[in-house]
C-alpha positions in Angstrom: 93.3 37.2 42.1 92.6 39.9 39.4 95.0 42.8 39.8 94.6 46.2 38.1 96.2 49.6 38.3 93.7 52.3 39.4 93.5 56.0 40.0 91.3 57.8 42.5 91.0 61.1 44.3 92.2 61.8 47.8 89.9 63.6 50.1 90.2 67.2 51.3 90.9 70.6 49.6 92.1 70.4 46.0 92.6 66.6 46.3 95.3 65.1 44.1 94.7 62.0 42.0 96.5 59.0 43.4 97.7 55.8 41.8 97.2 52.4 43.3 96.9 48.7 42.7 93.6 46.9 43.3 93.6 43.2 43.9 90.2 41.5 43.7 89.8 37.8 44.7 87.9 35.6 42.2 85.1 34.7 44.6 81.3 34.8 44.3 79.5 37.3 46.5 80.7 40.4 48.3 84.1 40.2 49.8 86.0 42.1 52.5 88.7 44.6 51.5 91.8 46.3 53.1 93.6 49.5 52.2 97.4 49.3 52.8 99.5 52.4 53.4 103.3 52.6 52.6 106.4 53.8 54.5 107.9 57.3 54.5 107.7 59.0 51.1 110.9 60.9 51.7 112.9 57.8 52.6 112.1 55.8 49.5 108.8 54.4 50.7 106.2 53.4 48.1 103.5 50.9 47.5 106.1 48.5 46.1 107.8 48.1 49.5 108.5 44.4 50.4 106.3 44.8 53.4 103.4 46.2 51.3 103.7 43.3 48.9 103.8 40.8 51.7 100.7 42.2 53.4 98.8 42.1 50.1 99.9 38.5 49.5 98.5 37.6 52.9 95.2 39.2 52.1 95.0 37.5 48.7 95.6 34.1 50.4 92.6 34.9 52.6 90.4 35.8 49.7 90.3 39.4 50.8 90.6 42.4 48.3 93.5 44.8 48.7 94.2 48.4 47.7 97.8 49.5 48.0 98.5 53.0 46.7 101.2 55.7 46.5 100.8 58.7 48.8 100.7 62.1 47.2 104.0 63.0 45.5 105.1 59.4 45.2 105.4 57.6 41.8 102.5 58.6 39.6 100.5 60.2 42.4 99.9 63.9 42.1 100.6 66.4 44.8 103.5 66.9 47.2 104.5 65.4 50.6 102.2 66.7 53.3 104.2 65.8 56.5 101.7 63.1 57.4 98.8 65.5 57.8 97.5 65.8 54.3 98.2 62.1 53.8 95.2 61.4 56.0 93.1 62.6 53.1 94.9 60.1 50.9 93.9 57.2 53.2 90.3 58.4 53.4 90.1 58.7 49.6 91.5 55.1 49.3 89.0 53.8 51.8 86.1 55.5 49.9 87.3 54.2 46.6 87.7 50.6 47.8 84.3 50.5 49.5 82.7 51.7 46.3 84.1 48.9 44.1 81.7 46.3 42.8 82.0 43.1 44.8 83.3 44.8 48.0 81.2 44.6 51.1 81.5 48.2 52.5 80.7 47.0 56.0 83.8 44.8 55.9 86.6 47.2 55.2 90.0 47.2 57.0 93.1 49.3 57.1 96.8 48.3 57.3 99.9 50.5 57.4 103.7 50.1 57.6 106.0 52.6 59.5 104.9 56.1 58.3 101.8 54.5 56.7 100.9 53.0 60.1 101.4 56.5 61.8 99.0 58.0 59.2 96.5 55.2 59.7 96.5 55.8 63.5 95.9 59.5 62.9 93.1 58.8 60.4 91.2 56.1 62.2 89.1 58.5 64.3 88.0 60.1 61.0 87.2 56.7 59.4 84.3 55.0 61.2 83.8 52.6 58.4 87.1 50.8 59.2 86.4 47.5 61.0 90.0 46.3 61.8 93.5 47.9 61.8 96.9 46.2 61.4 100.1 48.3 62.0 103.6 47.2 61.2 106.4 49.0 62.9 104.5 52.2 63.8 106.8 54.9 65.2 105.2 55.1 68.7 106.9 57.7 70.9 104.1 58.5 73.3 100.8 57.0 74.3 98.1 57.3 71.7 95.4 59.9 72.3 92.5 58.6 74.4 89.8 56.8 72.4 91.9 56.4 69.3 91.3 52.7 69.0 88.1 52.4 71.0 85.8 49.7 69.6 88.1 48.5 66.8 90.1 45.2 66.7 93.8 46.0 66.1 97.1 44.3 66.0 100.7 45.7 66.0 103.9 44.0 64.9 107.4 45.2 65.5 110.8 43.6 65.2 113.0 43.3 68.3 115.9 44.9 66.3 113.7 47.9 65.2 115.0 51.3 66.2 111.5 52.2 67.4 112.0 49.9 70.4 115.4 51.2 71.3 114.0 52.4 74.6 112.7 49.0 75.4 109.7 46.8 74.5 107.8 47.8 77.6 108.2 51.5 76.9 107.0 50.9 73.3 104.1 48.7 74.4 102.9 51.3 76.9 102.0 53.6 74.1 99.1 51.2 73.1 95.8 51.1 75.0 96.2 47.3 75.2 99.8 46.1 75.1 98.6 42.5 74.6 97.8 43.5 71.0 101.5 43.9 70.3 103.6 41.1 68.8 107.4 41.4 68.9 109.1 39.4 66.2 112.6 38.2 67.1 115.4 38.7 64.7 114.0 41.4 62.4 114.6 45.1 62.2 112.5 47.9 60.7 112.7 46.6 57.1 111.6 43.0 57.5 113.8 41.5 54.8 113.6 37.7 55.1 110.6 37.9 57.4 108.0 38.7 54.8 106.3 35.3 55.4 105.6 36.4 59.0 103.8 39.4 57.7 101.8 37.4 55.1 100.5 35.1 57.8 99.7 37.9 60.2 97.6 39.7 57.6 95.9 36.6 56.5 95.0 35.4 60.0 94.1 38.8 61.5 91.9 40.0 58.7 90.3 36.6 58.1 89.2 36.7 61.7 88.1 40.3 62.0 86.5 40.8 58.6 85.1 37.3 58.3 81.5 38.2 57.9 79.1 41.1 58.4 77.9 39.5 61.6 81.4 40.2 63.1 81.3 43.9 62.2 82.1 46.2 65.0 79.9 49.3 65.3 81.7 52.4 66.4 
């Protein structure tokens, strides 16, 4: 896996330049790629989170490219925190940058997010028809997602049974999803997944290997 630091522009008005890390598998022919979005910028979240690293390692094991990046105002990324709204432009910019890279099959692009990053991904997905699969780790679900948010896209959600997001119960949390069977509850872990990184690696590897396996599996939305 060849890894390089990159910079790219977000989308939207006066878009900031964002920093990221692009991992490209050493394979012949076009490959799938996944953008990975990090946890809350105002709570220490960055692209170097243990969860971010684990998800990318799972992608690399599957021979899938990854792009993890810092949201605006984090690390070397320009701009300032945008309350989750302006960060949607960051995700769209990352998707466009990844899809334009040599060796990436633009019809086989996925999206993954952790915590705040998962929330931003869920808010962005309706604006990103090129995304063919979505993986969310510990998204802060408080109410049912808007109708049609996840229509026509394979998705998978992971949460720990000790996560504060499920304080009102697993059934209440699962009811926020259009299809509660797409939720996996991992016993023993909280919101931070320390010691459970291998679970995330395997989940990313298996889910995206299946959903982004070939152009013939692409979902048209």
